[in-house]
C-alpha positions in Angstrom: 14.2 -16.8 -37.4 13.8 -17.3 -34.3 10.1 -19.9 -32.9 8.5 -19.1 -29.5 8.6 -22.3 -28.3 5.0 -22.4 -26.9 3.7 -21.1 -29.9 1.4 -24.0 -32.4 2.9 -24.5 -35.2 2.2 -28.4 -36.9 2.1 -29.7 -41.0 -1.1 -30.9 -41.8 -2.1 -32.4 -46.0 -4.1 -30.5 -47.7 -8.0 -32.0 -48.3 -8.4 -31.8 -52.4 -11.6 -30.3 -51.1 -11.0 -27.5 -50.2 -7.0 -26.7 -52.2 -8.0 -22.6 -53.5 -8.4 -22.7 -56.8 -6.5 -19.6 -59.1 -7.2 -18.2 -62.3 -3.1 -17.7 -62.6 -2.3 -20.9 -60.8 0.6 -22.5 -62.5 1.0 -26.0 -60.4 5.3 -27.1 -59.9 6.7 -29.4 -58.2 8.1 -26.4 -55.3 6.8 -26.3 -52.0 5.5 -22.2 -49.6 6.7 -23.8 -46.5 5.6 -21.0 -44.4 6.5 -19.9 -41.1 6.1 -18.3 -37.8 7.8 -15.1 -37.3 5.7 -13.4 -34.3 1.9 -13.9 -32.5 0.0 -11.4 -30.8 -3.3 -11.7 -29.2 -4.5 -10.7 -32.8 -1.9 -10.6 -35.1 -0.1 -13.4 -36.8 3.3 -13.1 -39.2 4.2 -14.9 -41.4 7.1 -15.5 -44.1 8.6 -17.9 -46.6 11.0 -18.4 -48.9 10.5 -16.7 -52.5 9.0 -18.8 -55.5 11.2 -18.3 -58.6 8.0 -17.0 -61.2 5.6 -15.8 -58.7 3.9 -12.0 -59.0 2.2 -12.1 -55.7 1.1 -14.5 -53.1 -2.7 -15.5 -51.8 -3.0 -16.4 -48.5 -5.9 -18.1 -47.0 -6.9 -18.3 -42.9 -9.5 -19.9 -41.6 -10.7 -21.3 -37.6 -11.7 -24.3 -39.2 -10.0 -27.4 -41.1 -11.7 -27.6 -44.2 -11.8 -23.7 -44.3 -15.0 -22.6 -44.0 -16.5 -18.5 -43.7 -12.2 -18.0 -44.6 -10.1 -15.2 -45.5 -7.3 -14.1 -48.0 -5.3 -11.4 -48.8 -3.0 -11.0 -51.6 0.4 -9.4 -51.1 3.4 -8.6 -53.7 6.5 -10.3 -50.8 6.9 -12.9 -49.4 5.7 -11.6 -45.6 2.3 -11.0 -44.1 1.0 -10.2 -41.4 -3.1 -11.6 -40.5 -4.8 -8.7 -38.0 -8.3 -8.7 -36.5 -7.4 -12.1 -34.8 -9.3 -13.8 -32.2 -7.3 -14.3 -28.6 -6.0 -17.7 -27.9 -7.2 -19.6 -31.3 -5.9 -21.4 -33.8 -6.1 -20.5 -36.5 -4.8 -23.1 -40.5 -4.1 -21.7 -43.6 -2.8 -21.6 -46.4 -0.4 -20.2 -49.5 -0.7 -20.0 -52.8 1.8 -19.0 -54.6 0.7 -16.6 -57.6 2.5 -16.3 -61.3 1.8 -14.1 -64.2 0.1 -15.5 -67.4 2.1 -17.6 -68.8 5.0 -18.4 -66.2 5.1 -21.0 -63.5 4.9 -20.7 -59.8 4.8 -23.6 -57.0 1.5 -25.1 -56.5 0.0 -24.2 -52.8 1.9 -24.7 -49.3 0.6 -27.9 -46.7 -2.4 -26.5 -44.5 -0.6 -25.1 -41.1 -2.0 -24.6 -37.7 -0.6 -21.4 -36.5 -2.0 -19.4 -33.0 -2.8 -16.4 -31.1 -1.2 -15.2 -27.8 -3.0 -15.5 -24.4 -1.5 -11.3 -24.1 -0.5 -8.3 -25.7 3.2 -8.0 -26.5 5.3 -5.3 -23.1 5.2 -2.1 -24.3 7.6 0.6 -24.2 10.8 -1.4 -23.9 14.0 1.0 -23.8 17.7 -0.6 -22.8 20.5 1.8 -22.0 23.9 0.8 -21.3 24.1 0.5 -17.1 26.4 1.9 -14.6 27.3 -1.1 -12.9 29.6 -1.8 -15.3 32.0 -1.9 -18.4 29.5 -5.5 -19.7 26.4 -4.8 -18.8 22.5 -3.2 -20.3 19.5 -2.4 -18.6 16.1 -3.4 -19.3 13.2 -1.9 -18.2 8.6 -2.7 -19.6 5.6 -1.8 -19.3 2.9 -3.8 -18.1 -0.6 -3.4 -17.4 -1.1 -7.2 -15.1 0.8 -8.3 -11.9 2.6 -11.2 -11.1 3.6 -11.6 -14.9 7.0 -13.1 -15.5 9.2 -12.5 -18.3 12.0 -13.8 -21.2 14.4 -11.1 -22.3 15.9 -12.6 -25.8 19.6 -10.8 -26.8 22.0 -10.3 -29.2 24.2 -8.8 -31.3 22.6 -9.5 -34.5 19.3 -6.9 -35.7 17.9 -10.9 -37.1 18.4 -12.3 -33.4 19.8 -14.7 -34.7 22.4 -16.7 -32.4 20.3 -15.3 -29.6 20.7 -15.5 -25.8 17.8 -15.5 -23.2 16.8 -14.3 -19.1 14.5 -15.1 -17.4 12.5 -12.4 -15.2 10.3 -12.2 -12.1 10.1 -8.1 -12.3 9.4 -6.0 -15.6 13.2 -5.1 -14.9 16.1 -6.6 -15.5 20.4 -6.0 -15.9 22.0 -8.0 -18.5 25.9 -8.4 -18.0 29.2 -10.5 -19.6 28.0 -8.0 -22.7 31.1 -7.0 -25.0 32.0 -3.2 -25.0 31.3 -0.9 -27.0 28.8 -3.7 -29.5 25.4 -2.6 -30.7 22.8 -5.5 -29.3 19.2 -6.4 -29.5 16.7 -7.2 -27.2 13.3 -7.7 -27.5 10.5 -9.5 -24.5 8.1 -11.3 -24.1 5.2 -12.3 -21.4 5.3 -16.1 -19.2 2.6 -16.7 -16.4 3.9 -17.2 -12.6 4.7 -20.9 -13.6 6.3 -20.1 -17.6 3.7 -20.5 -20.0 4.4 -18.2 -22.7 1.7 -15.7 -22.6 2.1 -13.2 -25.6 4.7 -12.5 -28.3 8.1 -10.8 -28.5 7.8 -7.2 -28.5 9.2 -4.5 -31.0 13.1 -4.7 -30.5 15.2 -1.8 -28.7 18.9 -1.9 -29.0 21.6 -0.6 -26.6 25.9 -0.7 -26.5 27.3 -1.3 -23.4 29.7 1.0 -22.1 32.8 1.5 -20.0 31.1 3.4 -16.6 31.4 7.4 -17.0 32.5 7.5 -12.7 34.2 5.0 -13.0 35.5 5.3 -8.5 32.4 5.0 -8.0 31.1 2.5 -4.8 27.8 0.6 -4.5 26.0 2.5 -1.6 22.4 0.0 -0.7 20.6 2.9 1.0 17.1 2.5 2.8 13.8 3.8 4.1 11.7 1.1 6.8 8.7 2.3 9.0 9.6 -0.9 11.4 6.1 0.2 13.2 6.8 1.1 17.7 6.8 -2.0 19.7 3.5 -0.9 21.5 1.5 -1.4 19.2 0.3 -5.7 19.6 -0.7 -5.4 16.3 0.9 -7.9 13.8 2.6 -9.3 16.1 5.0 -8.3 19.6 9.1 -7.5 18.8 8.9 -10.5 19.8 7.9 -11.7 16.9 8.7 -9.3 13.6 11.7 -7.6 15.2 13.8 -10.9 13.5 11.6 -10.1 11.1 13.1 -6.9 10.5 16.5 -7.2 11.4 16.4 -9.7 8.7 15.0 -7.9 5.8 18.3 -5.2 6.3 20.5 -8.2 6.4 19.1 -9.4 4.1 19.6 -6.4 0.8 23.4 -5.8 2.9 22.3 -1.9 3.6 24.4 0.7 5.0 22.8 3.4 6.1 18.5 3.5 6.4 16.0 5.4 7.6 14.0 4.5 10.7 10.3 5.6 10.7 8.3 4.7 14.4 12.3 3.1 15.9 10.3 3.5 20.0 13.0 4.8 21.8 10.8 3.9 25.3 13.2 1.4 27.0 12.7 -2.0 27.5 15.2 -3.8 29.7 16.9 -1.3 29.4 17.1 -1.0 25.5 15.2 0.8 23.2 13.9 -0.4 19.3 15.8 1.0 17.6 19.0 -0.6 20.1 17.7 -3.7 19.5 17.4 -3.7 15.7 21.1 -3.0 16.1 21.7 -6.3 18.7 19.7 -8.5 16.4 21.6 -7.3 12.9 24.6 -7.8 15.6 23.4 -11.4 15.4 23.6 -11.7 11.9 26.8 -10.6 11.3 26.7 -6.5 11.1 28.1 -3.8 12.5 25.8 -1.1 13.0 25.2 1.6 14.6 22.8 4.5 15.6 23.8 8.0 15.1 22.6 10.4 17.7 21.6 13.5 17.4 19.6 14.3 19.6 16.2 13.5 21.1 14.0 13.0 17.4 11.4 9.9 19.1 11.3 7.5 16.0 13.2 9.0 13.5 16.2 7.4 13.3 19.7 6.4 11.3 21.3 3.6 12.0 24.2 2.7 9.3 27.2 0.2 9.0 30.3 1.1 10.5 32.2 -1.5 8.4 30.8 0.4 5.4 30.2 3.4 6.0 31.6 6.2 8.9 29.9 9.2 10.0 31.0 12.6 10.0 29.2 14.9 12.0 24.6 15.1 12.2 22.0 17.1 12.4 19.0 17.5 13.3 14.9 19.8 13.5 12.4 20.0 15.2 9.1 20.4 13.1 5.8 22.1 14.1 2.9 20.0 13.5 -1.1 19.3 14.4 -2.4 19.3 18.7 -2.7 15.8 19.4 0.0 14.2 17.2 3.6 13.0 18.7 6.8 15.1 18.1 8.3 15.4 14.9 11.3 15.6 13.2 13.8 15.5 10.6 17.5 14.4 11.2 20.5 14.0 9.1 24.0 13.0 9.0 27.1 13.3 6.7 29.6 10.0 6.0 31.7 9.0 4.3 31.9 5.9 2.3 35.0 3.8 3.4 35.4 2.3 -0.5 35.9 4.9 -1.7 36.3 8.1 1.1 33.6 10.3 -0.8 30.9 12.2 1.5 26.6 12.3 0.9 24.0 13.9 3.3 21.3 11.3 4.5 18.7 12.7 5.6 15.3 10.9 7.3 11.7 12.5 8.4 8.6 11.3 8.9 5.6 13.6 8.3 2.4 13.9 10.0 -0.5 11.5 8.7 -3.8 11.6 7.1 -6.4 9.7 9.4 -8.4 7.4 6.4 -6.4 9.2 3.2 -9.3 9.5 0.0 -8.3 9.1 -3.5 -10.0 12.2 -4.3 -9.1 16.7 -4.8 -11.7 17.4 -2.3 -10.6 17.3 0.6 -12.4 17.6 3.8 -11.4 20.3 6.8 -9.5 17.8 9.1 -7.7 16.0 5.7 -7.0 20.0 4.2 -5.7 20.7 7.6 -2.8 17.7 8.0 -2.1 18.3 4.1 -1.5 22.4 5.3 1.2 21.1 8.1 2.8 18.5 5.6 3.3 21.3 2.9 4.7 23.6 5.9 6.5 20.4 7.3 8.8 19.3 3.9 9.6 23.0 2.9 11.3 22.5 6.2 13.0 18.9 5.8 14.2 20.6 2.5 15.4 24.2 4.7 17.7 21.5 6.8 19.2 19.3 4.6 19.6 22.1 2.0 20.9 24.4 4.3 24.0 21.9 5.6 24.4 20.1 2.5 27.6 22.0 2.4 28.6 20.9 -1.7 27.7 16.7 -1.2 25.0 14.9 -2.4 21.8 14.2 -1.0 19.9 11.1 -0.5 16.5 11.8 1.4 14.3 9.1 2.6 11.0 8.7 5.5 7.4 8.2 6.0 5.8 11.0 4.3 2.5 9.3 4.8 1.2 10.9 1.4 1.1 9.3 -1.9 -0.2 9.5 -5.2 -3.6 10.2 -5.5 -3.1 11.3 -2.1 -5.8 15.0 -1.4 -5.5 16.9 -3.0 -2.2 16.6 -4.3 0.9 14.8 -2.9 2.9 18.4 -1.2 5.7 16.5 0.4 6.3 14.9 -3.1 6.0 18.4 -5.2 7.7 19.8 -3.0 10.7 17.7 -3.0 11.2 18.0 -6.7 10.3 21.6 -7.2 14.1 22.2 -4.5 15.6 19.9 -6.4 15.7 16.3 -5.6 14.8 13.5 -8.1 12.6 10.6 -7.6 14.3 7.5 -9.7 10.9 5.8 -10.1 9.6 9.2 -12.1 6.4 8.7 -9.7 4.0 11.3 -9.6 1.0 12.4 -8.8 -1.6 10.3 -10.6 0.4 9.3 -13.0 -0.2 5.7 -14.7 3.9 5.0 -16.4 6.7 6.2 -15.0 7.6 10.1 -16.0 11.3 10.8 -15.8 12.5 7.7 -14.4 16.0 7.4 -13.5 16.5 4.2 -11.9 18.0 1.6 -14.3 16.2 -1.5 -12.4 13.3 -1.6 -10.1 11.7 -4.3 -8.6 8.2 -4.5 -6.7 7.1 -0.7 -7.2 3.9 -2.1 -8.1 2.9 -2.6 -4.5 2.4 -0.5 -2.5 4.5 0.7 0.4 2.2 0.4 3.7 0.9 -3.4 3.0 -1.7 -2.6 6.9 -1.5 -5.7 7.4 -3.6 -7.8 4.8 -2.0 -10.6 2.8 -3.5 -9.6 0.3 -1.7 -6.5 -1.5 -3.3 -4.3 -3.5 -3.3 -4.5 -7.4 -3.2 -0.7 -9.3 -2.0 -3.3 -11.7 0.4 -0.5 -12.9 3.9 -0.5 -12.9 4.8 2.3 -10.0 2.1 2.0 -6.6 0.9 4.2 -3.6 4.3 4.8 -1.8 3.8 6.9 0.8 7.7 6.5 2.0 10.6 7.0 -0.4 14.3 7.5 -0.8 15.2 10.6 -2.9 18.8 11.2 -4.3 20.4 14.5 -6.4 20.2 14.6 -9.2 24.0 13.8 -9.3 23.3 11.2 -8.2 22.7 7.4 -10.3 20.4 5.5 -9.4 20.7 1.4 -10.7 18.0 -0.6 -8.2 14.8 0.6 -6.6 13.4 -2.0 -5.0 10.1 -2.1 -2.3 11.0 -5.5 -0.6 7.9 -7.9 -0.6 7.6 -10.7 -0.9 4.9 -11.9 -3.0 3.5 -15.4 -4.6 2.9 -14.0 -7.8 0.6 -16.5 -9.0 -2.1 -15.9 -6.3 -0.9 -12.6 -5.8 -0.9 -13.1 -1.5 1.7 -12.8 0.5 4.1 -14.7 1.6 4.9 -15.2 5.5 4.4 -12.3 7.8 5.1 -8.8 7.7 7.6 -7.4 10.0 5.9 -4.2 10.3 2.9 -2.5 8.4 5.2 -1.0 5.8 7.8 -3.0 3.8 11.5 -2.0 3.4 12.6 0.3 1.0 15.6 -0.3 -0.9 18.1 1.4 -3.1 21.0 1.2 -4.7 23.2 4.1 -5.4 26.1 5.6 -7.1 27.6 8.6 -5.2 29.2 11.1 -7.4 32.7 13.1 -6.1 32.0 16.3 -4.0 
């Protein structure tokens, strides 16, 4: 059994005055030596070697070295869990074997100290074979506090002997280099951003790496990015923000990106999305724009080195008076590495003037809500009418999140029409609901940042998202990421924002069609 490095263990000679005196004890040379199995905020689990002839054990524990106000518990086996303890507190413990009348038991153990943890162990741990390769397992868990780091321990043995540990800055990871067909055991504990252990180990789960069901699939990187049009100066001019937008896209090696607010007005003979393509070319990219008619700022760009354009289409959406023109634009692409086809669609729905987290809407909110219902339905009509049996990827700024007034209408429409949200982030959910992504990265943060220096903390796994990637059920999602730079110690953004929205990125596998 493993001893967590942050758990305090020290041996002190037990003072004669405080040694327990029990009616059925018989002293002997053998001494019980308890060791720590696990610790949480309110409990300690200890075990020790069996003592020959012992009929049971009495465990005394106290927060005082002289055992003032001590409590005790008697157990029949050489293992005990002390419950109802105080967090981040040192406890002194003595174990005394008990013997039946006339038989011999060992003397009491030395006085030992053990410390409870600062936080509860992570919950909701699950692991499953990854579709990435035959030697990988994806591991996920829940959390209630943003900014934590974690250690994942794994072993082929249920007692975690010969275990290995990986450290991650998010509540999700993929572990590779495993033996195909060999069951593995996994557990996790939390750390501070500076690496100090703050919890005991979670309960263990098991998973077995397997050969992927679709070995011909190749990872495809897709994204959605509202880049904020270059006519607005808040957050910095395009000359400042443009390189940051290009850096974000290039850093994730995106194959296809849906852009919103990608201004079509020309400056020095080039549009904003044309400027972005030039910036990506300077970073080694081979991006081109889908030209599917006049679609205002709703655009698709793609990496011609990794995907080929087969056909395109668009549809103008109705909107409210005074709003800009709204569109859905789509394209059929072929993945160059394996020849697989897919439909990629992008849209930008009418926004709220002041979104609120309530079910009671004003007349203006109700009007915009109803328009998003209509727009989302037409988006699905357009792409399903042109899918031709191909798997679908729908991205966009839906201007609606899970605490929207009165509901997240676009989300409900897309899911009811057959698409999947890989994060499982429906209306007012506190935990993921039937998520399909193997790994989630920074999904706790909102997709809108409002150019603030500190993100809103919801302390739940999935934040309030208005930007999405939806997929057909046949599409496997390996990773879903809200692309942000966060200082986990201060929980503040690092550096300047490329836009008032964060890039949303998904790594997926396209099935044959």
